[in-house]
C-alpha positions in Angstrom: 102.3 76.8 67.0 100.3 76.3 63.9 97.3 78.3 63.7 95.7 81.0 61.0 95.3 83.9 63.2 98.6 85.3 64.6 98.6 85.9 68.3 98.0 89.5 69.5 100.1 91.3 72.0 99.4 94.1 73.7 100.8 97.1 76.5 98.4 99.3 77.3 99.5 102.3 78.1 102.6 101.9 75.6 104.0 105.3 76.9 104.0 105.6 80.5 105.3 106.9 83.6 108.1 104.4 85.6 105.4 104.5 88.3 102.5 104.0 86.1 101.3 100.0 86.2 100.4 99.0 82.6 98.7 95.8 81.1 100.6 93.5 79.1 97.4 90.7 77.2 98.3 88.3 74.4 95.3 86.6 72.9 94.3 84.2 70.3 96.4 81.3 71.3 95.2 77.9 71.2 93.4 77.1 74.6 96.1 75.6 77.3 98.9 76.5 75.6 102.5 76.8 77.3 103.9 81.1 76.8 106.2 82.3 77.5 106.6 86.2 78.5 109.8 88.3 78.5 110.9 91.8 78.6 114.6 93.0 77.5 116.4 96.5 77.9 119.1 97.6 76.9 121.1 100.0 79.2 122.5 103.5 78.6 125.6 101.1 79.8 125.5 99.1 77.2 124.5 95.8 79.4 120.5 93.6 78.9 118.8 93.7 81.4 115.5 90.7 81.4 112.4 89.2 83.1 110.8 86.3 82.1 107.7 84.5 83.7 105.8 81.1 82.3 102.0 81.3 81.6 99.6 78.8 80.2 96.5 80.3 78.1 93.2 80.2 79.6 90.2 78.6 78.2 89.9 81.9 75.8 94.2 81.5 74.2 94.7 84.3 76.4 96.9 85.1 78.9 96.8 88.6 81.1 99.7 89.2 83.4 97.7 91.6 85.9 95.0 88.4 85.9 96.9 84.6 85.6 100.0 83.0 87.3 103.0 82.6 86.7 103.9 79.3 87.0 107.7 80.2 87.1 110.9 82.3 85.9 112.0 85.2 87.2 109.2 85.7 89.6 106.0 83.8 90.4 102.5 84.2 91.2 100.2 86.8 89.8 102.6 89.6 88.9 101.2 93.0 87.3 104.4 94.5 87.2 106.8 91.3 87.3 108.4 91.9 84.5 109.6 95.4 85.3 110.1 94.5 88.4 112.2 91.3 88.6 114.5 92.2 86.2 118.4 91.1 86.2 121.1 90.8 84.2 121.3 88.8 80.9 123.2 85.6 81.5 127.1 86.3 81.4 127.1 90.3 82.2 129.7 92.1 83.9 128.9 91.8 87.9 127.7 94.0 90.2 125.9 96.0 87.4 123.1 98.7 88.5 120.6 99.9 86.5 120.0 104.0 86.7 118.6 106.4 83.8 121.2 109.0 83.9 119.3 110.4 80.7 116.2 111.4 81.8 115.3 113.3 78.2 115.0 110.3 76.8 112.6 106.9 77.5 113.4 103.5 79.0 112.6 101.0 76.2 111.5 97.7 77.5 110.7 95.1 74.4 107.8 93.1 76.0 107.7 89.6 74.0 106.0 86.1 74.4 107.1 82.6 73.2 106.1 79.5 72.0 106.7 77.2 75.4 108.3 77.9 78.5 111.9 78.4 78.0 114.5 80.3 80.7 117.4 81.3 78.4 118.0 81.4 74.5 115.8 84.2 74.2 117.4 86.8 71.7 118.3 83.7 69.3 114.5 82.6 68.5 111.9 84.4 66.8 109.0 85.6 69.4 105.0 84.8 68.1 105.0 89.1 68.5 106.6 92.1 70.8 105.8 95.2 71.3 108.6 98.3 72.4 107.0 99.6 75.9 108.3 103.3 76.8 109.3 104.4 80.4 109.6 108.4 81.7 110.6 109.7 84.8 109.8 113.1 82.8 106.4 113.6 82.4 105.3 115.6 78.8 105.5 119.7 79.9 108.3 118.8 82.6 111.2 121.7 82.1 114.2 120.8 83.2 117.2 123.4 84.2 120.8 123.2 84.8 121.5 124.8 88.0 125.4 126.4 88.3 124.7 129.5 90.5 126.4 130.6 93.8 128.5 127.4 94.0 125.3 125.1 93.5 125.4 122.6 90.7 122.0 120.3 89.8 119.2 120.1 88.1 115.8 121.7 89.0 112.6 120.6 87.4 109.6 122.1 87.3 106.1 121.0 86.9 103.7 121.5 83.6 101.1 124.3 84.2 101.0 128.0 85.3 102.5 127.1 89.1 103.5 127.9 91.2 104.5 124.9 93.0 105.7 123.7 95.9 109.3 122.8 96.3 111.4 119.9 97.1 115.0 120.1 97.9 116.4 116.0 96.3 120.0 114.4 97.3 121.0 110.9 96.5 123.7 109.4 98.9 127.6 108.3 99.1 128.1 108.1 95.3 128.2 111.2 95.0 127.5 112.5 91.4 124.4 113.8 89.6 121.2 111.6 89.9 118.2 113.0 87.6 115.9 110.6 87.8 113.9 110.8 91.2 113.3 114.4 90.9 112.2 114.2 87.2 109.8 111.6 88.3 108.9 114.2 91.7 108.5 117.1 89.6 106.3 114.9 86.8 103.6 114.4 90.2 103.8 118.3 90.6 107.0 119.3 92.6 109.8 121.8 91.8 112.2 119.7 92.3 116.2 119.9 93.0 118.7 117.2 92.1 121.2 118.3 93.8 125.0 117.3 93.1 127.2 118.0 96.2 129.8 115.8 95.3 131.3 114.1 92.1 132.3 110.6 92.3 135.0 109.2 94.4 135.4 113.3 95.3 134.0 112.4 99.2 137.2 112.8 100.5 137.6 116.3 99.2 134.4 117.4 99.9 134.3 120.1 102.4 131.0 121.1 102.0 129.7 122.4 105.3 126.3 123.8 106.3 125.8 126.8 103.6 126.7 124.7 100.7 122.8 122.8 101.4 121.3 126.1 103.0 122.3 128.1 99.4 120.8 125.4 97.7 118.3 125.0 99.9 116.9 128.8 99.1 117.6 128.6 95.4 114.6 126.5 95.2 112.9 128.4 98.0 113.7 131.5 96.2 112.5 130.6 92.1 109.3 132.2 90.8 107.6 129.4 90.4 108.1 127.5 93.9 105.7 128.4 96.7 109.0 129.9 99.0 107.2 128.4 102.8 106.2 125.2 101.4 109.8 123.9 100.5 111.0 120.4 101.8 114.6 117.8 101.6 114.6 114.3 100.4 117.4 112.1 100.4 118.6 108.4 100.4 121.4 107.0 102.5 123.8 110.0 103.0 121.4 112.3 101.9 119.2 111.3 104.4 122.2 111.6 106.6 122.5 115.7 105.5 118.8 116.2 105.5 118.1 115.1 109.1 121.0 117.6 110.2 119.9 120.4 108.4 116.4 120.1 109.8 117.9 119.7 113.1 120.4 122.0 113.3 119.5 125.1 110.2 119.4 128.3 111.6 119.1 129.8 108.0 116.5 127.4 106.3 113.3 125.6 107.7 111.8 122.5 105.6 108.2 122.5 105.8 108.9 118.5 105.6 111.8 116.1 104.9 111.3 112.4 103.8 114.2 110.4 105.0 115.3 106.8 102.8 117.9 104.3 104.3 119.4 107.2 106.8 121.7 106.8 109.4 121.8 109.6 112.2 125.4 109.3 113.0 127.1 113.0 112.1 129.8 114.4 114.6 128.4 118.2 114.9 130.6 120.5 113.6 132.3 118.8 110.5 132.1 119.1 106.9 131.4 115.9 104.8 134.9 114.7 104.2 135.6 115.1 108.3 132.0 112.9 108.3 133.8 110.2 105.7 137.2 110.6 107.5 135.7 109.7 111.1 133.9 106.9 109.9 136.8 105.6 108.2 138.2 105.8 111.3 135.8 102.5 112.4 136.7 100.8 108.9 138.0 97.5 110.9 134.3 96.7 111.7 133.7 96.2 107.7 132.4 92.6 106.8 132.6 90.6 103.8 129.7 88.1 103.2 130.7 84.1 101.6 130.3 86.6 97.8 132.9 88.5 99.4 130.8 91.7 98.8 131.4 94.8 102.0 129.0 94.7 104.7 129.2 98.3 106.3 126.1 98.7 108.4 128.1 97.7 111.7 130.3 101.4 111.3 127.6 103.6 112.7 127.0 101.1 116.0 126.6 100.6 118.3 124.3 104.0 117.9 126.2 106.8 120.3 124.6 108.5 123.4 126.4 111.4 122.9 124.1 113.8 120.4 127.3 115.5 119.5 128.5 112.6 117.9 124.9 112.2 116.2 122.0 114.7 115.3 119.6 115.4 117.5 115.9 114.2 116.5 114.5 116.4 119.4 115.7 119.8 117.6 113.6 118.6 114.6 110.5 120.8 113.7 109.1 119.5 110.4 107.3 116.5 109.9 109.2 114.1 108.3 109.2 110.7 107.4 111.6 107.8 107.4 111.5 104.8 105.3 113.8 101.9 106.3 113.7 98.5 105.1 114.9 95.6 108.4 117.5 93.4 106.2 119.2 96.6 104.8 123.4 95.5 105.1 124.8 99.2 104.4 123.6 101.1 107.1 121.4 101.1 110.4 118.8 102.5 109.6 116.1 100.9 111.1 118.4 101.7 114.6 118.5 105.0 114.1 115.2 105.3 113.1 114.4 104.2 116.5 116.8 106.5 118.3 115.2 109.4 116.3 111.8 108.4 117.6 113.5 108.3 121.4 114.5 111.3 121.5 111.7 113.4 119.1 109.2 111.1 121.7 111.3 112.7 124.9 111.2 116.6 124.0 107.0 116.4 122.4 107.4 116.1 118.9 106.3 112.6 118.5 103.9 114.1 116.2 105.9 115.0 113.8 107.8 111.4 113.0 106.4 108.4 110.7 107.9 105.2 110.3 107.7 103.0 107.6 109.6 99.6 107.8 109.5 96.5 105.5 110.7 93.4 106.0 113.5 91.3 103.3 114.2 94.8 101.9 117.4 96.9 101.7 118.8 100.0 101.2 118.4 100.9 98.0 114.8 102.0 98.3 113.9 103.1 94.7 110.7 104.2 92.6 108.6 101.3 91.6 108.8 98.6 89.2 112.6 99.5 90.1 114.9 96.2 89.5 116.1 95.0 92.9 120.0 95.7 93.4 121.0 93.9 96.4 124.8 93.9 95.9 126.9 96.7 93.5 129.5 97.8 92.2 131.4 100.7 94.2 134.2 102.5 94.2 135.2 103.4 97.7 136.5 106.8 98.2 139.2 106.3 100.9 141.0 103.9 98.4 139.6 104.3 94.9 139.2 100.3 95.2 136.5 98.9 93.5 134.8 96.6 95.7 131.0 94.9 95.7 128.4 96.4 98.1 126.3 94.7 99.6 122.9 96.6 99.9 120.9 93.9 100.9 117.4 93.1 100.8 115.5 89.8 98.5 113.4 91.0 95.7 110.0 90.5 95.7 109.5 91.9 98.9 111.6 94.4 98.7 110.3 95.3 95.1 106.7 95.4 97.7 108.3 98.0 99.5 109.3 100.2 96.6 105.9 100.2 95.6 104.3 100.9 98.9 107.1 103.3 99.7 106.4 105.5 96.9 102.6 105.3 97.3 103.2 106.6 101.1 105.7 109.1 100.0 103.6 111.2 97.6 100.2 110.9 100.1 102.9 112.3 102.7 104.3 115.0 100.6 100.3 116.0 99.1 99.6 115.9 103.2 102.1 118.2 103.8 103.3 120.7 100.8 99.7 120.7 99.1 97.5 120.7 101.8 96.5 123.8 104.2 96.9 122.2 107.6 100.2 121.4 108.7 101.8 119.8 112.0 103.9 122.4 113.9 106.8 121.6 116.7 104.9 122.1 120.1 106.8 125.2 122.3 
């Protein structure tokens, strides 16, 4: 592509939160030129992730990713953020990878480049026409990160910038264990003092003799923090974290969450059991585990059929705060949609359906993450009971799953704004 004026690539803003859109624009191309836009990220695990798309410049020699069609690549059509959500490990990478930011004090660096022609491989062996390095942050400027190691509770509290006080959240992830901070950092960037709670170490669910008290103490650490409004604290959970969230909302006599967000959760939780007891009860159904044609493990049948015995599940009729259930219709790990339907019936019977909001997304899997995160259909997982490494099938198709991540995050933030910031809160009817 010989020309006197080199192409200009701009990505605006170059520094942004992970849930903010950017605009990618290429100028000074010859009219009607085929080009490939490419994104590349080197993860903290030292793996390379990429996305790419094929474009044709218009009569002005311009390509605008927000406005123009991709004719091929890891996504097609008009997709302003496709260079992020369609990322996948580069060819030849290890199998079953999952991209997660562990150090939220540094940005996720993504290199955006434009190449001449429509290419599908060998990007690092070719010289791009232009490149821009972008920063994607979970933690906004001014957010404070505080290690929590008190009263037996382990976690990290993120405080939004400004004088406060702020509404609070207790944020819990799932059965993989460990401390994951990135969602809490992002929630703090949106004005919520959020505690990323570690409730067992990776691979230690077998011995996690945790009872309600651990979570109640953690909730009260948030509630009693001087920069938190004590009567405006909610709970946010995904997968196993959602099971715990629902159980606390229905059964705890110690804490009263103002609202709850549950992503991809089942309400199977035999009353009175510790977390390890709950896990051991699930193991009794391990014969229900299926594998697909790729030998990926499907766990959704472990909690099916839904029991009619109230002692074996969370009693939705006892939930007394607004609750948002976010689920994918292709969840291959948990029967979250069936659980949501059962919870809805129990809440309806108790006259509490006004407290329930449900979001169901077609062709969407279990791991519903913040927007523009890559879709992980199946990833490596260490089975707690055997320490065996398997690949779990989470489900979902990349484009609809990514759309669901964007839509659900917007609706989650609206729900939290409504119930933790506004003054009128729905109450359970007596």
